N, C-alpha and C positions, 0 to 999 in steps of 0.2 A: 504493499500500500504506499503511496507517495506521501511524502511529508506534508504537503498542503492539506490532503485528505485527512490525515491523522490529526493535524492541528485544528482543522475545522471541526472534526467530531469532538475533540477535547473542549473547544470553546462552546459548542452546543450543549455539552454535558455540564459545564459550569453552573448555569443557572439552576438546573435541576438539583445539583448537589447543595447549592446555596439555599434552595428552597426547603431541602430536607433538614438543613442545619437550623433554619429559622422557623420551621413549621410550628414549633411549640410556643413561638412568641405571639402575643396577642395583636401586634401591630402588622403582622405578615399578611392579614387579609383586609388591612385598611389601605386604600388608595391615597393618592396625593389629593390634597384639599383644593377646592375651587378658591380662586382669589377672594380673600376677605369674607369667606363662609362664616367663620365664627363671629366676626363683627356684624355681618348681615343678620345672623340669627339673634344675637344679643339686642341689636337695636329694634328688631321685630318684636321680641319679647317685651321690651320697655314700652313699645307703643300698645301691645295687647294688655299688659297687666300693670302699667305704671300707675294707672288711676287706683287700682286696688292696693298696690304697694304703699302709696303715700296717702290713702284715704280709707283707713280701716273702718270696716262696719261689721258689728256682730252679726253673723249669719244664723239662719235657722238650724237648730240642733246644737250650736256651740253654746247655748245658754245652759244645756243639761250637762255638759262635760266639764269636769274639774281635773287639774293636773293630777290629783291623787287617784281619781276614779277612772282615769283613761284607760289603764291596764286592765281593770276588771271589765269595763264596758267593752273593750277591744276583744278580750277573750270571749266574752259572751256573744260577739258578732263573728267569731272565727278570724279575727285581725290581730293575732297575738304579736305580729311583727311590729305594728305600729305602737302597740302597748309597750313593748320592750324599748323601742326607740324613745318613747316618751319618758321612760325611766332613766335612760342613759344621758338624754340631753335636757337642758333647762326647759321649763315651760315656754312654748312659743305660740300656742293656739289662740292667745288673747292679745298678742302684740302686733302692731303694724309692721310691715316690711319684711320681717325676717322669714316667716313661714312661706309667704308667697314668693319671696326672693329665692329661697332653696328649691321650691317648686320649679320656678323658672330655670334655675341653673341645672337641675336634673333633666328637665325637658330639653333644654338646649344642648347639653353635652350629648344626650342620647340621640337627638336628631342630626347633629354634625357627624357623629361617628357612624351611624347607620347610613347616612348619605354617601359616605366615603367607602362603606363596605358594599353598597349596592350599585353604585354608579361611578364611572369614571369621567362622564360628560360633566362639564362645569355647570351648564344650565340645568341639567337633571339634579345635581346636587343642591343647587339653590332651590329648585322646585320642591324636592323632597323635604328638605330642612323647613322651608317656608310653610308647606301644607302640614307638616307633621306638628309643629309648635302652634299654629294658628287655628287649628280645628275648633269650631264652635262647641265641641263637646267638652273640651278642657275646662272652660270657666266653671261648669257645674261641679267640678272637682276642686277647682282652684279656690272657690268661694269658702270651702270648709277648712278653715286654717288648721284645726286639729289633725287633719288628715293629709292635706295637700302636700306638705313638705315630705312625708314619708312616701307619697306616691312618686314624687320626683326622684327620690333615692331608689325606689323600686324600678323605675324606668332605666336607671344606669345599671342596676343589678341584672336586668334582663338582657341588656346589650353585652355586658361582660359574660353572661351566661352563654349567649350566641357564639362569642369569640372563643370562649374556652371549649365549647363543644366542637367548633371547627378545627381547634388546634389538637394535634395528636400527641397529648400528654395525660397520662392516667390521673396524675394528682390534680390536674386542671379540670378533669371530668368530675372528680369528687367535689371540688370546689364549686363547679357549676351546679351540682345537685343541691348543695347548701344554699347557694345564692338563690336558686329558684325556689326552694322551700321558703326561705325568708321572705322573698318578694310576694309570694302567694299570701303569706302571713300578713303582709301589709295591705294588700287589695287583691281579693281572690281572682278577679278577672285578668290580672296580670299574667296568670298561668297561660291563657289562650295566646298571649304574645309569643311565647316561645316556638311552638309548632308553626305559628304563622310566620315568624322570622325565617324559620328553615325553608318554608315553602317559597317565599319571595326571594330569598337568597338563591335558591335553586332556579327560579324563573330568570332571575337576573343573569345567571351563569349561562343558561341555554340561549337566551336572547342576545348574548355578547355584550352585555352592558356593564358588567362588574369589572372592576380595575385589576385584571390579571389575564393571563393567556389562557384560552380555552383548553389547551393541552396539559396544563399543569395538573398533576394527580390530586392536589389538594382541592380542586374545584369540585370534586365528587362529593355531593351532599351525604354526610354520614347519618342515614335514615335510622339504622339500627341503634347506633350510638345516641342520637337524638331521642329516640323512643325510650331508651333505658334511662337517660337522664331525666326526661319528662316524667316517667314513672316514679323514679327515685325521688324527684322533687315533690311530687304530689303525695307519695307515701310519708316523706319526711315532715311535710306540712300536716298532714292528717294525724300522724302519731304524735307530733307535738301538741296540736290542738286537743286531741283526746286526753293526753296526760294532764294538760293544764286544766281542763274541764273536771277531771276526776280529783286533782289536787285541791281545787278551790269549790268543789261541790256545786258546779254551775251547769246550765244547760245552754245549748246553743240556740240562739234566737235571731230574728230579723232575716238572716240569710234564706231561710226556708220559705219566706214570703215570695221570693222570686224564683222558686223551683215549682213550676206548675205543669210538668209533663202529663199529669193525670187528666188535665182538661183535654188533651188530644183523644183520651179514651171516653170521657164522659160526654164531651160535645165537640167531636172532631171538626165538623164543618165551621163551627164558630171559632175554635181555636186556630184552625188553619187560616181563616179569613182575617182574623185579628192579627196573627203573626205576619202574613204577607203584607197587610196594609201598614203595619208599623215598620216593617223592614223597608218598604218602598218609601214611606215618608222620611225615614232617616237617611237612606242612601241617595234618594232623588231630590232632597232638598225641600220637601214639603212640610216638614215637622215645624212646629212653632218655635223651636229653639234657634232657627235661622232668621226669625223676625221678618219673614217674607222675602228674603233675598237668597234663599238656599240654592236656586237653580244656578246661579252664577258661580256658586262654589263647587258645584259637582261637574261642571263642563269638562275641565281638564282631566279629572279621573275617569270620566266617561270616555273621552277620547283615547286615554291610555288603554282602557279595556278593550276598545274596538281595535287598537293596533295590535295588542296581544293576540286577539282572536284571529286577525288577519295573518299574523306570523305563523300561528299554529295550523291554519288551513292552507296557506299558500306560501309559507316560507321555504325558499329553495335551499337554504343552508342547513335545514334541520332535516335529519333522517326521520323515518316513520316512528321508530321507537322513541326518539327524542320529543317528537310532537306529542306522543301519548303521554309520556312522562311529564312533559311540561303542562299539558292540558289537565292531567291529574293533580298536578301541583297547584294550578290556578284554582281548580274546583275545590281542592282541600283549604286553600287560603280563604276562599269565600265562605266555606262552611265554618271554619274556625272563627271568622270575623263575624258571622251572623248567629253563632252558637248561643249567646246570652238571650237573643230575642226568642229563639226557638225553645230553649229551656224555660223561659218565663212566659210562653204562649203570647208574646207580644206585649206583656205587661211590665215593662221595665222603665225606670227613669232614664233620662238621657246619659247621665254620668256613667252608667253601666256599659254603654255601647263604645267606649274607648277602644274596644277590640277592633273597630273599623278604622281607626286613625292611621296605623302603619300601612294597611292595604291601600287605602286612599291616597296617602302621600306617595307610595310606590307607583301607583298608576299614573299620578300626575307627573312624576319624574320620568316615566316611560314617554309620555307625550313630549316633554322637553328634550328627550333623548333622539327623537326622530323629528326635529323641528324642520330641518332642510330649508326650503324656501320660505317657510312660514314662521321664521324665527321671531320677528318683531311683532306679529299679531298674537303669537302664543305668549310671549313675554308680557304683552299688554294685557292679555286675559289673566295672567298670574298676578300682575299687579293689581287688577280690579278685584280679584278674589281675595288677596291679602287686605285690601283696603276695607272690603265688606266684613271680613272676619274681625279686623280692629274695631270696626264700628259696632259690630254685635257684641263684642267683649266689653267694650267701654259702656255701651248702652245698658247692658245687664248689671254691671257693677254700680253704675250711676242709679239705676232703679232701685237697687237694694240699699244704697245709701240714703235715698229719699225716703224709702219705707222705714228705715230706722229712725229718721228725724220725725216722721209722722207718729211712729210709736212713742217716742219719747214725750211728744206734745200730748198725746192721748193719755199716756200714763200720768202726766202731771194733772190733767183735768180730772181724771178718775180718782186719783188720791185725794184731790181737793173735795170731791163729793164724799168720799169715804170718811174724811176727817169730819164732815158735818153730821153723819148718821151713826158713826161708831162711837162706843164709850170713850170717854177721854183717856182713862188709863186702864185698858183692858187687862185683866189678869194673865191672859195668855193670848197666843195668836188667834186672830179671828178667822173662822172657817169661811171660805168663799167659793162661789161658782160663777162661771161666765156663761151667759146665755147666748148661743149663736155667735157667728163671726162678727167682726167690727165691720160696719157699713163703709167701705172704702170706694169712693168715686174714682172712675178712671181718669188718669192724667195723661195727656198726649205723649209726653216724653217719657213716661214711665211704663215699663214693660213687665208683666206678670207671666213668667215662663218658669215651669217647675216650681222651685222655691224662690227664685229671684223675684224681688219686688213685693213679697208677701209679708203681711204683718204678723207679729208674734200672737196677736190677738185673734187672728182669723185661721191661723194654720192649725190644723187638726180640729176643726170646728170649735174653736175657743177652749182648747185643752187647758183646764185651770192649773195643772201640774207644770206644764210648759211655761205658762204665763207666770206662775209663782217663781220659777227658776229665773225668768227674765227680770222679774221685779227685784230678786235678790242681787242680780248683776248691777241694778241701778241703786242698790243700797236700801231697798225696802224689804223688810223682813218681819213684818208684822201680821202677814196674811197666810193662812194655811189652806191649801187646796183640798176641796172634796168634790163629790159628784152630785149630780141632780137626783140620784136615788134618795139622798138624805132629805129631799124636799118632795117626796111622792105625795104625802098628804096635803101639801101646800101648793100643788100644781095649779089650781085654780087662781090662787093669789098671784103667783108668778106670771100667769097667763095674762092677768089683768093689768100688770105693771106697764108703764109706758116704755117705749124704746129710746135708747140713748140718741141724742143728748138731752131729751126732755126731763124736766124735774120729776124726781121719783123713779128714775130708771136705775138708780143705785140705792138699795134699801136693805134693812135688816128683816129677814123673814125667818121666824122660829130660830133665832139665834145664829142664822147663817147670812153672811153678806152676799147679796145677789147683785151682780152687775149685768144688766140686761142690755147687751150691745145690738141686739136684734130679736126678731120674733122667735118664739119657741118652735123648735122643729116638730112637724107632725110626727105622731107615733106611728 
């Protein structure tokens, strides 16, 4: 063999040897960054969450959490991970800036790394990171400061879990199992991200979009390894949760409310219809969380989906087996992304559907990877979508801020009435009930979506226990919540009471303070 041929073969072998030496490193699967990707992502996050960071408002559910009780409440909800983190870190759920800033940091780091793992095109990286961090689904988690910062950390854990799974290092795989189990313990739906990441990574490789040569042996997706890690992570999470429940004699609650597979057996037609309708609203942009502008946010992901379908049907560079595997991967990614809606038979709050965020961002990135002659129009569409996402996020946080101001004014007016009818020096806390939600007139700039813009006095149909917790946050600790059952014999008296703000709408009935903010609900 001639010397040039030998030299050429040695030179061709060098990259493969180098790849084997660095395959255990987490950075070996991360491509070069697009120019100023991190700065772009950080600036976008500041526009999305700057109002919430610098204008703290107490959100629904935050009034019932205390730093000491977060661990027990989290274990009861199957979220022991955030409970442990709350014990390790100082309390941040009731402070401005810190919780939301950590959430944004975790989201930004995860988006930038994933963009570089999935795409080598600079435009695609910008699109993925932009759509990943700006999804209108995120504010519904970000508003809950007790949980949001942990979710940000959980996102980073899932990205590290993906990289450790791709790397050929046994110790790394064990660490991946631990990270996955802990991330599930922070927020259960993060588990779905792991198999979803594997699916979109495989699609990226097959479509030639990922930042490495298709002939590299490490581009083969470790399906078996990934399955073992996913199983190990779920078993680790379940074992830890079961142990903690037994140790503290607690029962799992809340999560079971979103597991409604039995509805497909009892009322299959209704359950299927509700699931399909909810899925289409969230994916197609018709859900109220988009504030009427969702269609513009779904255009680029839809184009990306059509591009993938086109490549699977007519892509000349893919073999038949590659098309089948890529098609199966796309189908699996869609199934994983939609799984929370299916499990809940369509009855889920928006925050649970964060499983759709990585797939939507990936499809948007695919569109920008094939921009060709339409680069400027597509970049313009991306700019419009990001602007609408910023507007939606700021509008929701502003609505919550206005709702809290209205709650404080209503509280001051109610307490002034209470002081007029209650004993001057009561020997103990005064039991009270709240009748019906507060009558809140619609304000043009205030949006009521999920719990955004909702009053503490109307959430849960005027739940006195929630209202008492909110009053304690404001420094009012003289009222003891009770239920309407205690006034069963005085139902007619309460029925005849006028509705707030009329005189007599706050009165003592049979030793119980009645705050009638609306008409009695019909039995």
